[in-house]
N, C-alpha and C positions, 0 to 999 in steps of 0.2 A: 266587686267587680270581676273577682274569681266568679263565684258562681250566677253572675248572668252570664260569663263567659260557657259555663259549666251548660247551663239551656241554650244556649246556641250553637254550642257544636251536636248536643242534641236533635236538636230544629235541623239541621243542615244536613244529619245522619240519621235523620227519622230513626228515634232513639227516644228512650222515656230518660230524662237527668233523674238520677241519685245523687243528692243534694248531703253532703257533707255537715257534721257540725260545727259552729264556728270553734277553732283551735284559739284559748285568750292568749292568743302571743302580744299582744297590746294590753293587758288587765292583769298576767304574770298564771306562769301555768300552774299554780299550785288551784286557781279557780275552776270548778265544772266546765264543759263543754255545753253549749248552748242548739238546740236545737233549730233548724232550720223557721221551720212552723211555728218554733217561740215570737220570732220577732216579724215574719211574714205573712201576709194575710193567702194561706197555698191553696186553699179551694175558692177563693178570686181569682188568684194569680192558673188556675188551672181551668179556669172557666173563661178570662181572659183571653190565654194564648192558644185555648183551644187543644192542647195537649196533659194529658196526665205529670203530678210530680213529687217526687215521693223523698222522703226522710231517709236518713242510712237506717234509721231505725227501724223504717217500714221493712225493709228486705232482712236487717239482723239481729236481733236481740242482745241483751246481757251485754251492751256495750260498755265497755271501761273498762279501766287498771285493777280494781278487786274485786271483778265480777267472773275471775275463771273460766272466763269466755276463750272457745279453739283458736285457733290460730287458721285463717283459711287462704292457700297457696296460692295466688294469683297473679299473672302476667301481666303487665304494664309499661304506657311509655314516657320517656322522660323528656320533658321539654326544655326541662333547664341543661341537663347535663352539655347540651352544644353552646351555651353560653358557658358554663363556668371552666373556664378558659385557666384560671391562674391558680397556684394553693395544694394544700393538701386531698382538696375533693376534684381536682382538676378532669371533667370528665364525668363524672357524675352525679347519679340524681339529686335532685333539692329533701334532702331530709327533714321529719318533723315529728313529734310525736303524736299525731293523730292515726296514723298506723295500727301501731299498737294498741288504743286504746278503743280502734274499730276492729281488733283483731284480724289485721290484714297482714300477712309477710309477703311482701311483695318482690317480684325480681321485676326489675326494670331493664328498657332496652331504649337508647338514644333515637330518640326521631330523626329519620333523614336531614341533611344537612338544607335543604329544600324550602324547609319547615321555614327555617331564619328569615326575618326578613331582611333584603342588602341594608338598607339603610336604620335598619331595627334599633341596635346596641343589645336591648336584652330581648327583645319582642319577636315570637313566631308570629307565621300566619293562620288563621285562622280556616281558609281555605283550603289550605297544605296541609293542617292536621285532619283536616273532613275527609282527606283522601284515605286516612289511615281507618278508617273506617268503614273502607269498603276493597273486597279481595284484593281487588290489583294495587291499591296503594298497602298494604297490610303486606303484600307480595313484595311488594319494593321494599319496606323499610324492613322487614324481616332479613330481608338478603342483604342488605348494608348494615346492618348494626346486631349486632350477638346481644342475647342477656346479659346482663349484669348479675353477679351474686348475689342475692338479699341481703338486708340489712337485720334478718328477721333470726328467730330464734334456727329453723331447718337450714338456712341459707344455700337456698334450691336456685337454679336457672329456670327464668321458662318464658316460650314465648309470651309476647301481650296476649289477651286473649280476645277472639274475633266478635264476642256477642257482648262481652260486656267491656265497651269502648274505658281506656281509668287513663290522666295523667297525671304525675305527679306535683305542676304548677301550673295555672294556667291565667295568671295576674297579670301577666306583658304578651297580651295577646292581641291580635289588628286585624283588621280587613283592608286598608290603604296603606295606614301607615302609621308609626309609632306614636301613644298616646292623645288620641284621636276622641277619648272620649266625650267631649267635649263641641264637638262638632254637629251638626243637624243630622248628618246623611246617617250617621258610627247604629247600625243595625243593634248593639246592645242597648240602648237607651230606648229602645223601642219594647224591648224585655224589662229593662228595670224600670220605667216607668208606670208602672203594671204589677211591680208587688211593691202595694198596698201594706201597710204596717197591720199586725194582726190587732184582733178587738182588745186583747188584753195589754196590750202597749198604748193604743189610745185611750185606752178608756184609765190607766196611772199617770197618762201626761195630762188627761182632760181634768182628773184629780188635781193633780199639781198646779194646773191653771188657775183652778177656780181659787185655792190657795193666795195664788201671786196675785190675781185682782181682786179679792177681797168680792168673788160672787156667791152665791148659794148653790148653782146648779148649772151644768155645763153649756147650755144653751146661752145665757146669761155672759158668758166670756167676751170681752169685746171684741173687734177685730183689731189686731196690733200686727205691727212688724218685728220680723224675726231678725235678729243681725247675730253670727257667728265670727269669733275673732280667733284666730289659731296662733299663738304662741309656742309652747311647749320646743318641741324640736323644731320649730323654726330658727329658735335662738342657736341654730348650731349652724344653721346658713350665714346668720350676721357675724357669729365666730367667724368661720372658714373667711369670710372678706373682712374682715378686721374693720367690722364697724359694729360702736358700741349699740347696745339695745335700744337706749333710748333714741339713736338714731335711726335703727333701722326698724322698728317697730314704728305700726303708723298711730301718729296718738289720737286718744277718742278725741280733739276737737275735727280730725281729717275722718274719722269715721262718720261722726255725727253733720257733716256735711253730703255725706251721701246719702246717709238717713234721711236728711232733709230732702232731695232729691228722689227718694222715694214716696216723702209725703206729698210732694208738687205735683208729681204723675200722678197719685190716688186723685189727688182733689181735682183734678181736669181729666182723667176721663172714668171717674166714679162719682160723679153729683151725689152728691148727698151724702158720702157714707159718712158712719159716722158721729151722723149728727152734723156736716161740716165740720169738725173739733181735726186740730190731729191726731192720729192715732196714737196708741199707746208706744210705747219701744221693749221688745223682750231680749235679753242679749244671754246667748248661750258665749261659753269661755273654758278652754284649759288654762287659762291663766289663775297661777296660785297665789298672787300679790293679795294679801288681802286692802290695802291703802288704793289698789286700782279699779278692785270691786266697791269702792268705797268712794270715788270718782264718779264710778259708772251710777251711782245709787245718787249720785249728787245732779245728774242731770237727768233726772224724772227719771229711768229708765228701770224696767224692773227687772227678775232673774229669779231662777229657782236657785235655793241653796242645798246642793245636793251633800252638802258639811251634819256633821252631826248633829248642830245649832239648829239645823233644817229638816229639809228630808228625810235625812239618814237617808239618802238611796241604797249606799254601797250595804249598809245592814241591814237593809231590809228585805232587798232583790237577788242582790249578789253584784259582785266588780264591772258585771257587763253594761248592766241596766243604767250608769248617770248619763257615756255616751249616748246607749241607744236612744233614751229619752228626750236626750238634746236633740237627737237629728229628729222623730218624731216632732215633736217642739218648733224645730224649723220647719218641717213641711208644713204646717200649720197656719206660718206667716199670710199676713195678704199680699206683704212684700218682702221681699229679703234683702241684707246686705250681707256680704262674704268677704272670705279674704283669698287673696288672689294666690291661684298656686297651691289654694289646698281642696284634695279631693274631697274632702266633708264638704266646704262648700260649695263647691260646683254641684255634686249631686244635690243637695237642697237647694239649691239654687234652682238648676231644672223641674226640681220635682215643686216647687212653688209656682213657675212656668206652666207646666202641664197641669197640674192642679187644681191650683187654685185663680191660674190666668194671673199671676201680679206681678208689676215690675220690681224688677230686681239692677241690684249693683254688683262689684267686687271693687275692693279697697288694696289697690297697690302698694308698696312696700319694698322695704330694702336699701332704702339710703334717705335722707332727707327731702322730702319734695317729690317721692314717688307717685304719691297719687295725685299732683297736681294738674289740671285741666282744665 
């Protein structure tokens, strides 16, 4: 979402987006950074959006902690500083290890208060941020707030650059209201739907699917319904609500009911699909309980085993690849069933709707009977 917001701001301010590598916050900071173009088909995206798109490596070479790369002093805006109201970092920019790997020594300036969405909690307005890309907005912002001392090697102060418009954190950005990614009108999705996966990612996913479905070539991969069940950190939500995991998570029988709804819709809207037979079902999940996966298998459903006894995905390709390849596979479904309130499910659901024209469902959870309907 952050990278979509970068492209959106570039469109609004008539700039060329420079996309940083993915920081390994979800897979462990000892993992290398992954180029945007390693994951997404940038030439296809460039053509679809009618704008050039750059990786940071196209701008600055020798990126990394051990390359001896020289640090460049830059002035950027902090959209996070107005949101950080408590603790030792109150009013400060949101730090991460990415600046150091990119060889950037950044002095941040807090964005004007007008950039905060009134009901936004942590959200800033895309339109207000865009004004900072123009002379009048830049003057207003630099007059309201002074640059902070950088946390890099030089501890310098510098006003935000007028040509290189840059921010510390753009995940929580909205146009009309907070958390609007699932709204049909959201302009970010008009960008995201054009972010198809890089050919190598698709090739690896297809190789996995040929083995999962025991076919010789990718053209023989049968149509299937992809399913995403997010557990993992959602267990924290259950704990905060003092609800046991068994009562909080939707059982497989409830998920199977949603899968059947998608099967029925496909049977009625795509006559003759799969020779009139039910489609195969492919499960993706962060669940680690082997008994749960045995129950999935007992339903006759399929899954990619990323572990050492299966594809051994992380060892072969890196820790990034199990969740990334799950995303690719989810998008290939003729229909999709996801987990309510999961960002990964939401993006997969919209991809299946846009790319495959398929029916979709979400499974609600949080208490017994949450998905009753």
